[in-house]
Backbone as CSV, one residue per row, in Angstrom:
resi,resn,N_x,N_y,N_z,CA_x,CA_y,CA_z,C_x,C_y,C_z
1,UNK,12.112,-10.134,-12.863,11.627,-10.725,-11.639,10.889,-12.012,-11.986
2,UNK,11.064,-13.000,-11.130,10.373,-14.275,-11.297,9.230,-14.356,-10.283
3,UNK,8.211,-15.109,-10.615,7.075,-15.266,-9.715,7.523,-15.801,-8.366
4,UNK,8.548,-16.652,-8.327,9.050,-17.210,-7.079,9.651,-16.175,-6.146
5,UNK,9.964,-14.975,-6.644,10.498,-13.897,-5.811,9.410,-13.199,-4.997
6,UNK,8.168,-13.450,-5.327,7.039,-12.809,-4.643,6.677,-13.647,-3.419
7,UNK,7.291,-13.332,-2.275,7.147,-14.179,-1.089,6.382,-13.526,0.059
8,UNK,5.940,-12.313,-0.102,5.250,-11.610,0.974,3.766,-11.484,0.613
9,UNK,2.903,-11.973,1.504,1.468,-11.875,1.228,0.963,-10.507,1.667
10,UNK,0.401,-9.769,0.729,-0.056,-8.406,0.938,-1.576,-8.339,0.887
11,UNK,-2.132,-7.425,1.667,-3.574,-7.162,1.623,-3.774,-5.766,1.040
12,UNK,-4.563,-5.670,-0.008,-4.929,-4.389,-0.600,-6.184,-3.906,0.103
13,UNK,-6.115,-2.702,0.694,-7.233,-2.186,1.467,-7.694,-0.829,0.942
14,UNK,-8.999,-0.600,1.109,-9.623,0.666,0.733,-10.393,1.177,1.944
15,UNK,-10.374,2.484,2.153,-11.109,3.070,3.272,-12.560,3.265,2.855
16,UNK,-13.480,2.699,3.646,-14.895,2.781,3.323,-15.678,3.196,4.554
17,UNK,-16.794,3.853,4.306,-17.647,4.256,5.426,-18.659,3.154,5.711
18,UNK,-18.881,2.916,7.004,-19.860,1.923,7.434,-20.809,2.581,8.421
19,UNK,-22.096,2.243,8.383,-23.053,2.844,9.322,-22.662,2.525,10.763
20,UNK,-22.809,3.522,11.642,-22.451,3.306,13.052,-23.661,2.973,13.918
21,UNK,-24.840,2.864,13.327,-26.042,2.503,14.071,-26.734,3.680,14.730
22,UNK,-26.135,4.858,14.693,-26.729,6.045,15.317,-27.039,7.112,14.273
23,UNK,-27.125,6.710,13.016,-27.436,7.659,11.951,-26.210,8.243,11.283
24,UNK,-25.044,7.970,11.798,-23.805,8.461,11.199,-23.035,7.318,10.563
25,UNK,-21.759,7.527,10.387,-20.924,6.488,9.810,-19.521,6.566,10.404
26,UNK,-18.827,5.471,10.287,-17.434,5.386,10.731,-16.595,4.932,9.551
27,UNK,-15.362,5.427,9.472,-14.453,5.015,8.414,-13.632,3.829,8.888
28,UNK,-13.487,2.832,8.011,-12.716,1.641,8.343,-12.010,1.141,7.084
29,UNK,-10.860,0.506,7.266,-10.131,-0.090,6.145,-10.691,-1.480,5.888
30,UNK,-11.047,-1.742,4.618,-11.636,-3.008,4.212,-10.699,-3.673,3.205
31,UNK,-10.404,-4.955,3.420,-9.531,-5.695,2.503,-10.296,-6.062,1.239
32,UNK,-9.749,-5.649,0.085,-10.366,-5.928,-1.211,-9.787,-7.174,-1.855
33,UNK,-8.490,-7.425,-1.619,-7.816,-8.566,-2.238,-6.531,-8.859,-1.474
34,UNK,-6.071,-10.093,-1.566,-4.750,-10.462,-1.052,-3.966,-11.080,-2.200
35,UNK,-2.673,-10.802,-2.230,-1.820,-11.323,-3.290,-0.371,-11.299,-2.814
36,UNK,0.503,-11.874,-3.617,1.913,-11.995,-3.258,2.737,-10.900,-3.922
37,UNK,3.756,-10.428,-3.199,4.621,-9.381,-3.731,5.991,-9.419,-3.091
38,UNK,6.843,-8.512,-3.510,8.192,-8.351,-2.969,8.340,-6.908,-2.507
39,UNK,8.966,-6.713,-1.350,9.137,-5.368,-0.790,10.615,-5.018,-0.780
40,UNK,10.964,-3.893,-1.422,12.346,-3.416,-1.467,12.407,-2.029,-0.845
41,UNK,13.192,-1.833,0.238,13.320,-0.496,0.818,14.059,0.433,-0.147
42,UNK,13.630,1.700,-0.204,14.283,2.684,-1.076,15.012,3.763,-0.279
43,UNK,14.327,4.380,0.682,14.959,5.454,1.453,14.254,5.625,2.783
44,UNK,14.924,6.346,3.683,14.334,6.640,4.971,14.909,7.922,5.532
45,UNK,14.095,8.650,6.284,14.556,9.877,6.933,13.633,10.212,8.094
46,UNK,14.045,11.174,8.882,13.225,11.664,9.976,12.983,13.140,9.776
47,UNK,11.753,13.573,10.055,11.370,14.969,9.897,10.791,15.456,11.218
48,UNK,11.229,16.621,11.664,10.682,17.228,12.876,9.458,18.026,12.479
49,UNK,8.293,17.591,12.930,7.054,18.262,12.570,6.081,18.209,13.738
50,UNK,5.354,19.262,13.942,4.358,19.361,15.009,4.906,18.979,16.379
51,UNK,6.151,19.351,16.628,6.739,19.129,17.937,7.296,17.745,18.193
52,UNK,7.396,16.908,17.145,7.989,15.589,17.349,8.631,15.083,16.058
53,UNK,9.485,14.060,16.196,10.123,13.454,15.032,9.198,12.420,14.402
54,UNK,9.132,12.438,13.082,8.375,11.440,12.334,9.335,10.718,11.405
55,UNK,9.282,9.410,11.418,10.093,8.629,10.493,9.336,8.372,9.209
56,UNK,10.009,8.565,8.089,9.424,8.310,6.774,10.310,7.289,6.062
57,UNK,9.723,6.180,5.645,10.454,5.151,4.922,9.689,4.876,3.633
58,UNK,10.404,4.867,2.513,9.776,4.572,1.233,10.239,3.196,0.755
59,UNK,9.353,2.522,0.032,9.621,1.184,-0.487,9.075,1.085,-1.905
60,UNK,9.577,0.088,-2.614,8.994,-0.303,-3.899,8.454,-1.711,-3.698
61,UNK,7.169,-1.879,-3.945,6.546,-3.193,-3.851,6.280,-3.674,-5.270
62,UNK,6.801,-4.849,-5.590,6.625,-5.428,-6.920,5.649,-6.589,-6.826
63,UNK,4.695,-6.604,-7.739,3.702,-7.672,-7.796,3.249,-7.833,-9.245
64,UNK,2.463,-8.842,-9.486,1.883,-8.971,-10.834,0.888,-7.837,-11.062
65,UNK,0.798,-7.372,-12.284,-0.148,-6.324,-12.648,-1.562,-6.854,-12.427
66,UNK,-2.421,-6.037,-11.851,-3.791,-6.464,-11.613,-4.767,-5.351,-11.988
67,UNK,-5.925,-5.782,-12.466,-6.972,-4.824,-12.822,-8.239,-5.062,-12.018
68,UNK,-8.295,-6.146,-11.250,-9.496,-6.454,-10.479,-9.109,-6.807,-9.051
69,UNK,-9.130,-5.881,-8.139,-9.382,-4.454,-8.365,-8.109,-3.740,-8.811
70,UNK,-8.288,-2.646,-9.519,-7.145,-1.822,-9.909,-6.591,-1.133,-8.663
71,UNK,-5.271,-1.058,-8.568,-4.618,-0.444,-7.415,-4.508,1.057,-7.659
72,UNK,-4.981,1.859,-6.694,-4.956,3.317,-6.831,-4.307,3.948,-5.600
73,UNK,-4.017,5.241,-5.695,-3.311,5.939,-4.625,-4.176,6.256,-3.411
74,UNK,-5.474,5.996,-3.471,-6.296,6.198,-2.280,-6.454,4.895,-1.482
75,UNK,-5.667,3.888,-1.831,-5.667,2.609,-1.130,-4.371,2.467,-0.335
76,UNK,-4.255,1.357,0.390,-3.013,1.044,1.076,-2.769,-0.459,0.991
77,UNK,-1.511,-0.836,1.212,-1.134,-2.243,1.286,-0.713,-2.551,2.708
78,UNK,-1.061,-3.729,3.193,-0.694,-4.145,4.539,0.077,-5.450,4.443
79,UNK,1.235,-5.492,5.127,2.031,-6.707,5.249,2.267,-6.939,6.740
80,UNK,1.825,-8.038,7.258,1.831,-8.356,8.690,1.185,-7.190,9.440
81,UNK,1.920,-6.495,10.293,1.333,-5.369,11.036,1.793,-4.028,10.488
82,UNK,2.311,-3.989,9.274,2.826,-2.760,8.666,1.889,-2.275,7.560
83,UNK,1.555,-0.985,7.596,0.686,-0.389,6.577,1.523,0.514,5.673
84,UNK,1.320,0.397,4.374,2.044,1.169,3.371,1.046,2.012,2.579
85,UNK,1.184,3.322,2.620,0.333,4.223,1.834,0.850,4.270,0.401
86,UNK,-0.031,4.045,-0.543,0.353,3.993,-1.953,0.510,5.404,-2.489
87,UNK,1.664,5.687,-3.091,1.948,7.000,-3.671,1.920,6.981,-5.194
88,UNK,2.285,5.842,-5.818,2.260,5.743,-7.280,2.231,4.271,-7.682
89,UNK,1.597,3.986,-8.824,1.546,2.633,-9.370,2.110,2.701,-10.784
90,UNK,3.203,1.965,-11.020,3.890,2.001,-12.305,3.725,0.674,-13.028
91,UNK,3.375,0.718,-14.306,3.219,-0.463,-15.142,4.565,-0.712,-15.821
92,UNK,5.356,-1.641,-15.261,6.706,-1.915,-15.767,6.661,-2.385,-17.216
93,UNK,7.280,-1.629,-18.108,7.317,-1.976,-19.524,6.015,-1.740,-20.264
94,UNK,5.006,-1.208,-19.585,3.688,-0.954,-20.178,3.108,-2.195,-20.846
95,UNK,3.412,-3.389,-20.294,2.886,-4.618,-20.892,1.941,-5.371,-19.955
96,UNK,1.495,-4.717,-18.889,0.522,-5.282,-17.949,0.959,-6.622,-17.361
97,UNK,2.281,-6.746,-17.079,2.765,-7.973,-16.462,3.191,-7.734,-15.010
98,UNK,3.997,-6.681,-14.777,4.491,-6.381,-13.433,4.113,-4.969,-13.023
99,UNK,3.744,-4.817,-11.753,3.451,-3.494,-11.195,4.521,-3.165,-10.172
100,UNK,5.062,-1.953,-10.244,5.955,-1.422,-9.217,5.144,-0.365,-8.480
101,UNK,4.880,-0.629,-7.211,4.045,0.258,-6.411,4.948,1.009,-5.451
102,UNK,5.010,2.332,-5.581,5.817,3.153,-4.689,4.966,3.508,-3.487
103,UNK,5.475,3.179,-2.289,4.702,3.339,-1.067,5.528,4.063,-0.021
104,UNK,4.827,4.577,0.982,5.470,5.253,2.117,4.927,4.632,3.389
105,UNK,5.836,4.310,4.292,5.483,3.704,5.576,5.797,4.682,6.680
106,UNK,4.991,4.687,7.725,5.278,5.521,8.879,4.643,6.885,8.858
107,UNK,3.718,7.117,7.938,2.992,8.391,7.874,1.518,8.092,7.697
108,UNK,0.693,9.031,8.077,-0.737,8.870,7.877,-1.087,9.159,6.430
109,UNK,-2.243,8.729,6.030,-2.706,8.875,4.650,-2.701,10.335,4.271
């Protein structure tokens, strides 16, 4: 992959608690970093669950390897109005150059 293939601007988000002003807290997604990547669809299916159909689509997102912040499975990536839940982060070739991030779209965390 060449750097020029990374044409989609992605936001890396983490869920954090923020005070709600009444002594409690609310959970919100906070953007930690933005960077460029490529999105490749892998598979899609529909599952009948809880009385309705749910669509599940998996993708591979390729980007440069990053350690600040490190990408983990409790985060998500956002591209335009689409949220991708991170399922696995693979270090391509184990040389800290490219990351292949396996994500799922269309399901809750």
